[in-house]
N, C-alpha and C positions, 0 to 999 in steps of 0.2 A: 907506307912502308915511307913516302918521301917525308908526309910528313911527320914522323916521330924523328928522322933523319935530323931535321932543322924547323921546329915547329917555330923558332920567331921570326923565320921567312914567311909564312902563312899567318900569321897576328893579324888581325883589323888594326886598323888606325881608332885610337878616342875608346878604346876598350871594349870595342865591340857596337857602341851608340853609334847614332847618327850624326854624322861630321857635320852637316850643314848647322844639325839644332845644336851640338854643342861649342862647335868655333863661333857660328855668329849668336845663334841664341843665349847660348850658356846656357842649357837646359841635358839632360843626358832623356833620348829618347829612342825606343827601340825600333827596329828599322824591315826592311823587308830585306829576306838573302839573295832575292833574287835581282836585286836594285843596285847597283855598285861599281866602282872603276878602279883599275891597277893603273897607278900612275905612279915614276918613279922606285917599282918594286915595293910596290904599298897598297894594302889590301883599303881600300876606305866602303863603309855602307850606309846605306841611304834608307828613310823612312819612305814610305809610296803607301798613303794609303786617305780613306777620305777626300780625295778630292787633291790631296795635297802629292806633290814629289821633289822631294828637297833634294833630289839630286840634280832638276832642273832648275832650281832656286840658285844652287851652290854656284853652276853654271852660269846663269844667266846677268848673276850680283857680282861674278868675278871671284866670287870667295873661295881661293884655295892655298 
């Protein structure tokens, strides 16, 4: 119900692709829906597989 009333509020940044890969690497990479951050009321999603957690890289490199 809340989503239908204001779907833009719940839309992820970067088209639902990994924030780190999009912003830092310029690539569209699928995400792990359990690997996310909400910052300033915006949803950011990250890749986390094969030993790479881009959320950790994003925080470490200060890319935000």
